[in-house]
TILO-641550 format. One record per residue: residue number from 1; residue in one letter; x, y, z of N, C-alpha, C, O in turn. Coordinates in Angstrom, 2 decimals, padded with zeros to 5 digits. Each point is the difference from the previous one (the first is absolute). Layout:
residues N
(NUM,"A",(X,Y,Z),(X,Y,Z),(X,Y,Z),(X,Y,Z)),
...
This chain:
residues 149
(1,"M",(013.73,-011.46,-010.83),(-001.11,-001.05,000.16),(000.13,-001.19,-001.01),(000.09,000.20,-001.21)),
(2,"D",(-000.09,-001.41,001.74),(-000.26,-001.10,-000.99),(-001.28,-000.37,-000.20),(-000.94,000.56,000.56)),
(3,"E",(000.80,-001.62,-001.46),(-001.58,-000.41,-000.34),(-000.75,-000.21,001.32),(-001.11,000.51,000.16)),
(4,"L",(001.69,-001.23,000.77),(-000.76,-000.36,001.09),(-000.48,001.11,000.86),(-001.11,-000.02,000.54)),
(5,"D",(002.10,001.15,-000.41),(-000.36,001.04,000.69),(-001.19,000.75,-000.73),(-000.83,000.61,000.67)),
(6,"R",(000.76,-000.66,-001.86),(-001.17,000.72,-000.87),(-001.15,-000.90,000.26),(-001.10,000.54,000.16)),
(7,"A",(001.20,-001.74,-000.11),(-001.26,-000.91,000.17),(-000.44,000.37,001.52),(-001.20,000.15,000.23)),
(8,"I",(001.98,-000.03,000.63),(-000.51,000.14,001.45),(-000.52,001.52,000.08),(-001.07,000.23,000.57)),
(9,"V",(001.72,000.64,-001.05),(-000.64,001.49,000.09),(-001.34,-000.02,-000.69),(-001.00,000.37,000.61)),
(10,"N",(000.95,-000.82,-001.93),(-001.42,-000.04,-000.63),(-000.92,-000.83,000.55),(-001.19,000.22,-000.22)),
(11,"G",(001.58,-001.28,000.99),(-000.96,-000.95,000.57),(-000.50,000.72,001.18),(-001.22,000.05,000.11)),
(12,"L",(002.03,000.57,000.91),(-000.35,000.68,001.18),(-000.72,001.28,-000.03),(-000.58,000.39,001.01)),
(13,"Q",(000.57,000.27,-002.09),(-000.81,001.27,-000.16),(-001.31,-000.10,-000.44),(-000.68,001.02,-000.09)),
(14,"Q",(000.19,-002.18,-000.20),(-001.27,-000.29,-000.61),(-000.90,000.06,001.21),(000.28,-000.59,001.04)),
(15,"A",(-001.34,001.29,-001.20),(-000.96,000.27,001.01),(-000.58,-001.34,000.59),(-000.71,-000.73,-000.69)),
(16,"G",(001.01,000.45,001.89),(-000.61,-001.30,000.65),(000.81,-001.21,-000.33),(-000.41,-001.15,000.17)),
(17,"S",(001.70,001.51,-000.69),(000.77,-001.28,-000.16),(000.88,-000.37,001.10),(000.52,-001.11,000.02)),
(18,"F",(-000.28,002.08,001.00),(000.67,-000.37,001.12),(-000.71,-000.99,000.96),(-001.08,000.37,000.47)),
(19,"P",(001.52,-001.53,-000.14),(-000.78,-000.82,000.77),(-000.39,000.44,001.50),(000.83,000.50,000.75)),
(20,"V",(-001.97,-000.69,-000.42),(-000.18,000.38,001.40),(-000.23,-001.34,000.76),(-001.06,-000.63,-000.08)),
(21,"C",(002.18,000.24,000.84),(-000.11,-001.23,000.60),(001.13,000.04,000.96),(000.65,001.04,000.10)),
(22,"E",(-000.33,-002.20,000.70),(000.86,000.02,001.14),(001.48,000.31,-000.57),(000.79,000.59,000.74)),
(23,"R",(-000.42,-000.94,-001.96),(001.52,000.01,-000.36),(-000.38,000.52,-001.69),(-000.05,-000.78,-000.95)),
(24,"P",(-000.15,002.06,000.87),(-000.37,000.45,-001.35),(001.24,-000.05,-000.97),(-000.21,-000.18,-001.20)),
(25,"F",(001.51,000.34,001.68),(001.16,000.14,-000.76),(000.27,-001.58,-000.64),(000.41,-000.26,-001.14)),
(26,"A",(-000.72,-000.56,002.06),(000.26,-001.40,-000.38),(-000.88,-000.46,-001.10),(000.42,-000.71,-000.91)),
(27,"E",(-001.88,001.19,001.03),(-000.93,-000.25,-001.07),(000.54,000.69,-001.40),(000.07,-000.58,-001.08)),
(28,"A",(000.25,001.81,001.32),(000.33,000.79,-001.18),(001.25,-000.50,-000.66),(000.16,000.13,-001.21)),
(29,"A",(000.79,-000.72,002.02),(001.18,-000.53,-000.50),(-000.26,-001.17,-000.83),(000.52,-000.15,-001.10)),
(30,"A",(-001.36,-000.70,001.65),(-000.38,-001.30,-000.71),(-000.59,000.15,-001.39),(000.09,-000.92,-000.82)),
(31,"Q",(-000.74,002.17,000.51),(-000.47,000.30,-001.27),(001.08,000.21,-001.06),(-000.17,-000.17,-001.20)),
(32,"H",(001.34,000.57,001.83),(001.28,000.26,-000.97),(000.93,-001.31,000.25),(001.10,000.03,-000.55)),
(33,"G",(-001.39,-001.04,001.24),(000.90,-001.14,000.17),(001.20,000.35,000.67),(001.06,-000.49,-000.40)),
(34,"I",(-001.09,001.38,001.50),(001.07,000.31,000.68),(-000.31,-000.13,001.59),(-001.14,-000.32,000.33)),
(35,"S",(002.10,000.56,000.62),(-000.08,-000.15,001.33),(-000.76,001.35,000.66),(-000.02,001.07,-000.62)),
(36,"E",(-000.46,-001.20,001.62),(-000.52,001.30,000.78),(001.12,000.95,000.20),(-000.12,001.19,-000.28)),
(37,"Q",(001.36,-001.78,000.84),(001.10,000.97,000.12),(000.48,000.61,-001.20),(000.30,001.19,000.02)),
(38,"E",(-000.19,-001.90,-001.11),(000.34,000.62,-001.17),(-000.81,001.02,-000.51),(000.52,000.99,-000.52)),
(39,"L",(-001.86,-001.13,000.60),(-000.91,001.18,-000.21),(000.28,001.14,000.69),(000.24,001.08,-000.53)),
(40,"I",(-000.25,-001.30,001.80),(000.35,000.99,000.89),(001.21,000.81,-000.16),(000.02,001.23,000.13)),
(41,"G",(001.09,-002.02,-000.44),(001.25,000.54,-000.20),(-000.01,000.92,-001.43),(000.55,001.09,-000.08)),
(42,"R",(-001.18,-001.66,-000.88),(-000.12,000.81,-001.18),(-000.73,001.20,000.08),(000.37,001.00,-000.62)),
(43,"V",(-001.44,-001.00,001.37),(-000.81,001.24,000.30),(000.99,001.14,000.76),(000.15,001.16,-000.38)),
(44,"E",(000.42,-001.72,001.42),(000.82,000.73,000.76),(001.01,000.73,-000.83),(000.21,001.21,000.10)),
(45,"R",(000.47,-002.09,-001.02),(001.13,000.59,-000.84),(-000.58,001.00,-001.02),(000.70,000.95,-000.37)),
(46,"L",(-001.77,-001.11,-000.03),(-000.70,001.03,-001.06),(-000.17,001.35,000.74),(000.29,001.09,-000.51)),
(47,"L",(-000.81,-001.27,001.84),(-000.32,001.16,000.79),(001.55,000.77,000.21),(000.25,001.19,-000.19)),
(48,"R",(000.49,-002.05,000.54),(001.48,000.70,000.55),(000.61,000.75,-001.50),(000.52,001.12,-000.02)),
(49,"Q",(-000.69,-001.87,-001.01),(000.42,000.55,-001.33),(-000.70,001.17,-000.51),(000.52,000.69,-000.87)),
(50,"G",(-001.75,-000.40,001.38),(-000.79,001.05,-000.40),(-000.91,-000.46,-001.14),(-000.81,000.80,-000.46)),
(51,"V",(000.88,-002.01,-000.01),(-000.77,-000.37,-001.08),(-001.44,000.12,000.47),(-000.81,000.63,-000.68)),
(52,"L",(000.46,-001.20,001.81),(-001.25,000.15,000.63),(000.09,001.31,000.98),(000.98,000.07,000.73)),
(53,"S",(-001.88,000.88,-000.67),(-000.06,001.00,001.11),(-000.70,-000.42,001.09),(000.22,000.57,001.07)),
(54,"R",(-001.16,-001.61,-001.14),(-000.61,-000.42,001.18),(-000.73,-001.22,-000.27),(-000.42,-000.32,-001.11)),
(55,"F",(000.30,-000.38,002.24),(-000.79,-001.40,-000.06),(-000.71,-000.11,001.22),(000.56,-000.15,001.09)),
(56,"G",(-001.99,000.24,-001.27),(-000.70,-000.26,001.28),(-001.59,000.29,-000.47),(-000.26,000.22,-001.18)),
(57,"P",(-000.53,-000.22,001.95),(-001.53,000.07,-000.23),(-000.26,001.51,-000.24),(000.68,000.93,000.41)),
(58,"M",(-001.78,-000.88,-001.15),(-000.69,001.35,-000.29),(-001.21,-000.10,000.94),(-000.72,-001.00,000.02)),
(59,"Y",(000.54,002.04,000.74),(-001.12,000.27,001.08),(-001.00,000.97,-000.66),(000.42,000.90,-000.73)),
(60,"H",(-001.60,-001.06,000.97),(-000.91,001.09,-000.27),(-000.14,000.88,001.16),(-000.84,-000.24,000.87)),
(61,"A",(001.72,001.35,-000.81),(000.09,000.76,001.04),(-001.50,000.63,000.55),(-000.30,000.00,001.19)),
(62,"E",(-000.49,000.47,-002.15),(-001.18,000.64,000.47),(-000.88,-001.07,000.65),(-000.64,000.36,000.99)),
(63,"R",(000.51,-001.62,-001.39),(-000.67,-000.94,000.87),(000.34,-000.28,001.17),(-000.78,-000.47,000.82)),
(64,"M",(002.19,000.77,-000.58),(000.48,-000.32,001.31),(-000.11,001.24,000.86),(000.46,-000.04,001.14)),
(65,"G",(-001.09,001.21,-001.62),(-000.01,001.13,000.85),(001.11,001.03,-000.34),(000.10,001.09,000.56)),
(66,"G",(000.68,-001.53,-001.51),(001.14,000.98,-000.29),(-000.36,000.91,-001.18),(-001.16,000.18,-000.37)),
(67,"R",(002.28,000.41,-000.23),(-000.29,000.79,-001.20),(001.13,-000.20,-001.02),(001.14,-000.21,000.40)),
(68,"L",(-001.43,000.26,-001.66),(000.91,-000.16,-001.12),(-000.18,001.10,-001.04),(-001.07,000.14,-000.59)),
(69,"S",(002.01,000.56,000.38),(-000.04,001.12,-001.18),(001.06,-000.06,-000.78),(001.00,-000.66,000.29)),
(70,"L",(-001.15,001.44,-001.48),(001.14,000.41,-000.86),(000.45,001.37,000.40),(-000.87,000.79,000.34)),
(71,"A",(002.10,-000.42,-000.35),(000.40,001.31,000.31),(001.11,000.43,-000.96),(000.74,-000.79,-000.58)),
(72,"A",(-000.71,002.12,000.46),(000.76,000.58,-001.13),(000.65,001.24,000.85),(-000.56,000.57,000.94)),
(73,"M",(001.75,-000.30,-001.43),(000.85,001.16,000.46),(000.55,000.65,-001.21),(000.28,-000.62,-001.02)),
(74,"K",(-000.13,002.06,001.18),(000.72,000.66,-001.03),(001.46,000.35,000.65),(000.10,000.88,000.86)),
(75,"I",(000.95,-001.60,-001.30),(001.10,000.00,000.49),(001.26,000.47,-001.07),(000.24,-000.65,-001.01)),
(76,"P",(000.38,001.65,001.31),(001.13,000.42,-000.96),(000.97,-000.91,-000.17),(000.34,-000.67,000.97)),
(77,"V",(000.20,000.50,-002.07),(001.10,-001.07,-000.25),(000.99,000.14,000.79),(000.49,-001.06,000.41)),
(78,"A",(000.10,002.27,000.04),(001.09,000.17,000.99),(-000.26,-000.38,001.34),(000.94,000.00,000.80)),
(79,"D",(-002.15,-000.35,-000.40),(-000.44,-000.54,001.38),(-000.54,-001.31,-000.20),(-000.34,-000.56,001.04)),
(80,"F",(000.18,-000.03,-002.02),(-000.66,-001.35,-000.17),(000.56,-001.13,000.80),(-000.76,-000.69,000.67)),
(81,"E",(002.09,000.43,-000.69),(000.65,-000.93,000.69),(-000.25,000.24,001.55),(-000.38,-000.94,000.71)),
(82,"R",(000.57,001.99,-000.28),(-000.29,000.29,001.54),(-001.41,-000.40,000.43),(-000.25,-000.67,001.01)),
(83,"V",(-000.66,001.17,-001.88),(-001.52,-000.35,000.47),(-000.20,-001.30,-000.29),(-000.75,-000.57,000.81)),
(84,"T",(001.24,-000.22,-001.84),(-000.16,-001.42,-000.05),(000.41,-000.83,001.09),(-000.60,-001.01,000.38)),
(85,"G",(001.81,001.56,000.17),(000.54,-000.82,001.16),(-000.99,000.18,001.19),(-000.20,-000.98,000.71)),
(86,"I",(-000.40,002.13,-000.43),(-000.99,000.19,001.09),(-001.17,-000.82,-000.13),(-000.41,-000.76,000.88)),
(87,"V",(-000.20,000.95,-002.19),(-001.26,-000.71,-000.35),(000.24,-001.52,000.15),(-000.73,-000.62,000.79)),
(88,"N",(001.70,-000.04,-001.49),(000.24,-001.35,-000.04),(000.30,-000.61,001.41),(-000.17,-001.20,000.20)),
(89,"A",(000.60,002.04,000.74),(000.30,-000.48,001.28),(-001.28,-000.26,000.88),(000.14,-000.62,001.06)),
(90,"M",(-001.34,001.05,-001.42),(-001.06,-000.23,000.64),(-000.64,-001.33,-000.27),(-000.23,-000.27,-001.18)),
(91,"P",(-000.08,-000.54,002.07),(-000.59,-001.30,-000.28),(-001.29,000.02,-000.53),(-000.43,-000.98,-000.61)),
(92,"E",(-000.21,001.93,000.75),(-001.42,000.33,-000.74),(000.16,000.17,-001.48),(-000.99,-000.15,-000.73)),
(93,"V",(002.15,000.44,000.25),(000.20,000.37,-001.50),(000.19,-001.22,-000.73),(000.63,-000.90,000.55)),
(94,"A",(-001.11,000.73,-001.73),(000.24,-001.08,-001.00),(-000.23,000.51,-001.46),(-000.82,000.87,-000.30)),
(95,"H",(001.58,-001.47,-000.51),(-000.06,000.35,-001.48),(000.17,001.37,-000.31),(-000.83,000.68,-000.60)),
(96,"N",(002.08,-000.23,001.10),(000.34,001.44,-000.36),(000.59,000.13,-001.45),(000.91,-000.70,-000.42)),
(97,"Y",(-001.50,001.61,-000.22),(000.50,-000.01,-001.41),(000.30,001.68,-000.37),(-000.66,000.95,000.43)),
(98,"A",(001.83,-000.90,-001.33),(000.30,001.43,-000.45),(-000.69,000.17,-001.29),(000.06,-000.93,-000.81)),
(99,"R",(-000.64,001.91,000.57),(-000.81,000.36,-001.34),(000.59,001.24,-000.61),(000.33,000.92,000.75)),
(100,"D",(-000.15,-000.84,-002.09),(000.30,001.12,-000.70),(-001.42,000.87,-000.22),(-000.70,-000.05,-001.00)),
(101,"H",(000.49,000.80,002.09),(-001.33,000.73,000.16),(000.23,000.96,000.95),(001.00,-000.12,000.70)),
(102,"V",(-001.88,001.21,-000.52),(000.08,000.98,001.10),(-000.15,-000.76,001.32),(000.65,000.36,000.98)),
(103,"F",(-001.34,-001.24,-000.95),(-000.26,-001.01,001.20),(001.12,-001.13,-000.23),(-000.24,-001.05,-000.59)),
(104,"S",(001.45,001.38,001.11),(001.16,-000.95,-000.36),(000.04,-001.19,000.88),(000.63,-000.98,-000.39)),
(105,"M",(-001.19,000.96,001.44),(-000.10,-001.23,000.94),(-001.36,-000.42,000.32),(-000.88,000.74,000.44)),
(106,"W",(000.74,-002.20,-000.73),(-001.11,-000.51,000.40),(000.10,-001.22,000.82),(000.82,-000.89,-000.27)),
(107,"F",(-001.60,000.83,001.23),(000.11,-001.21,000.77),(-001.26,-000.63,000.75),(-000.93,000.77,000.22)),
(108,"V",(000.83,-001.84,000.10),(-001.18,-000.61,000.75),(000.38,-000.06,001.58),(001.03,-000.45,000.51)),
(109,"L",(-002.14,001.04,000.12),(000.05,000.13,001.43),(-001.08,-000.87,000.61),(-001.20,000.20,-000.21)),
(110,"A",(001.67,-001.16,000.96),(-001.01,-000.91,000.85),(000.23,-000.01,001.29),(001.14,-000.20,000.42)),
(111,"T",(-002.04,000.40,000.31),(-000.05,000.09,001.58),(-001.19,-000.88,000.61),(-001.02,-000.33,-000.60)),
(112,"E",(001.35,000.03,001.81),(-001.02,-000.79,000.84),(-001.23,000.79,000.31),(-001.08,-000.59,000.06)),
(113,"T",(001.16,001.89,000.14),(-001.16,000.64,000.47),(-000.02,001.42,-000.96),(000.93,000.40,-000.70)),
(114,"L",(-002.10,000.14,000.84),(-000.12,001.36,-000.80),(000.87,000.96,000.94),(000.59,000.90,-000.61)),
(115,"Q",(-000.43,-000.93,001.79),(000.76,000.88,000.83),(001.46,-000.05,-000.40),(000.68,001.01,-000.18)),
(116,"A",(-000.24,-002.31,000.04),(001.41,-000.32,-000.46),(000.31,000.62,-001.32),(001.09,000.52,-000.25)),
(117,"H",(-002.13,-000.58,-000.62),(000.23,000.52,-001.43),(000.20,001.59,000.16),(000.94,000.57,-000.56)),
(118,"A",(-001.74,000.00,001.26),(000.11,001.53,000.01),(001.37,000.38,000.75),(000.66,001.00,-000.26)),
(119,"A",(-000.35,-001.88,001.15),(001.40,000.26,000.64),(001.11,-000.22,-000.79),(000.99,000.72,000.12)),
(120,"A",(-001.06,-001.72,-000.99),(001.17,-000.38,-001.10),(-000.01,001.02,-000.90),(001.12,000.34,-000.39)),
(121,"L",(-002.12,000.29,-000.08),(-000.08,001.10,-000.90),(000.59,001.40,000.49),(000.70,000.74,-000.68)),
(122,"R",(-001.07,-000.54,001.85),(000.76,001.13,000.76),(001.36,-000.21,000.17),(000.77,000.93,-000.25)),
(123,"K",(-000.23,-002.22,000.73),(001.24,-000.06,000.20),(000.78,000.13,-001.39),(001.02,000.68,000.03)),
(124,"I",(-001.33,-001.18,-001.08),(000.58,000.05,-001.25),(000.16,001.64,-000.35),(000.98,000.57,-000.47)),
(125,"E",(-002.05,-000.12,000.79),(-000.10,001.65,-000.47),(000.99,000.83,000.97),(000.62,000.96,-000.46)),
(126,"L",(-000.48,-001.30,001.69),(000.73,000.73,000.99),(001.50,-000.43,-000.38),(000.84,000.88,-000.14)),
(127,"E",(-000.50,-002.27,-000.02),(001.43,-000.20,-000.29),(000.69,000.40,-001.27),(001.18,000.32,-000.08)),
(128,"T",(-002.19,-000.37,-001.05),(000.53,000.42,-001.29),(-000.05,001.43,-000.23),(000.85,000.58,-000.67)),
(129,"G",(-001.92,000.01,001.25),(-000.23,001.49,-000.36),(-000.77,000.12,-001.22),(-000.01,001.08,-000.59)),
(130,"Y",(-000.63,-002.08,000.15),(-000.88,000.03,-001.34),(-001.28,-000.54,000.30),(-000.10,-001.03,000.67)),
(131,"P",(-001.03,001.72,-001.16),(-001.53,-000.64,000.23),(-000.11,-001.28,-000.65),(000.68,-000.17,-001.01)),
(132,"V",(-001.46,-000.82,001.45),(-000.28,-001.16,-000.49),(-001.54,000.13,-000.62),(-000.92,000.47,000.67)),
(133,"Y",(000.78,-000.83,-001.75),(-001.51,000.05,-000.64),(-000.35,-001.55,000.16),(000.60,-000.88,-000.61)),
(134,"D",(-001.58,000.66,001.47),(-000.63,-001.21,000.41),(-001.17,-000.35,-000.84),(-000.92,000.81,-000.16)),
(135,"M",(000.91,-001.95,-000.38),(-001.12,-000.34,-000.89),(-000.57,-001.43,000.40),(000.30,-001.05,-000.58)),
(136,"P",(-001.11,001.15,001.60),(-000.62,-001.41,000.56),(-000.91,-000.60,-001.03),(-000.68,000.72,-000.73)),
(137,"K",(000.65,-001.99,000.66),(-000.78,-000.74,-000.96),(-001.49,000.20,000.20),(-000.47,-000.12,001.13)),
(138,"I",(-000.25,000.39,-002.10),(-001.30,000.33,-000.01),(-000.79,-001.25,-000.52),(-001.03,-000.35,000.56)),
(139,"R",(001.51,-000.27,-001.61),(-000.56,-001.27,-000.41),(001.08,-000.99,-000.48),(000.99,000.44,-000.59)),
(140,"E",(-001.12,-001.68,000.81),(000.95,-001.05,-000.18),(-000.14,-000.69,-001.30),(-001.12,-000.49,-000.18)),
(141,"Y",(002.03,000.33,-000.81),(-000.06,-000.67,-001.11),(000.99,-001.19,-000.03),(001.06,000.07,000.63)),
(142,"F",(-001.38,-001.13,-001.31),(000.70,-001.22,-000.10),(000.62,-000.24,-001.38),(-000.69,-000.36,-000.96)),
(143,"V",(002.00,000.56,000.90),(000.55,-000.11,-001.48),(000.42,-001.33,-000.25),(-000.09,-000.47,-001.13)),
(144,"G",(000.59,-000.24,002.20),(000.78,-001.31,-000.14),(001.20,000.07,-000.75),(000.27,-000.80,-000.90)),
(145,"L",(000.52,001.83,001.29),(001.37,000.10,-000.56),(000.98,-001.20,000.57),(000.13,-000.32,001.18)),
(146,"V",(000.52,-000.25,-002.29),(000.95,-001.10,000.34),(001.32,000.37,-000.77),(-000.01,000.04,-001.23)),
(147,"L",(001.04,000.21,001.88),(001.19,000.30,-000.54),(000.95,-001.25,-000.33),(000.34,-000.78,000.89)),
(148,"R",(000.03,000.65,-002.12),(000.65,-001.31,-000.27),(001.68,000.17,000.03),(000.53,000.81,-000.76)),
(149,"A",(000.12,-001.48,001.52),(001.34,-000.08,000.20),(000.83,-000.45,-001.21),(001.22,-000.10,000.09)),
């Protein structure tokens, strides 16, 4: 990443900073003194390189009738890679993390409906052979986390 990449990443992740207009990339690019195509190209390159894992909107699943939860699994080290492949292949799964804990795998599960949530949990359990400990959100807290590149 060069300094411009850092400025772009730091600028775009600020809550409310991505313009909501007809050409948001053009407006965001102007803030950095570059063209719309250069901004799009840089974001695409950072995604391809794995510097960014995702670029897109964050939706409030519950307000849209869906479900969002944190899930954990107890996966033996010898089976971790296989289970990771199964879990990560599901489009409903995001933010999958390995932890040095009895609950060694943690991930966020987001679905469009409550029924889809239950189905995704069942599918993970059936395909992996391990139970999923589902922890739906009870209360929402806003921390205002910003990661500086």
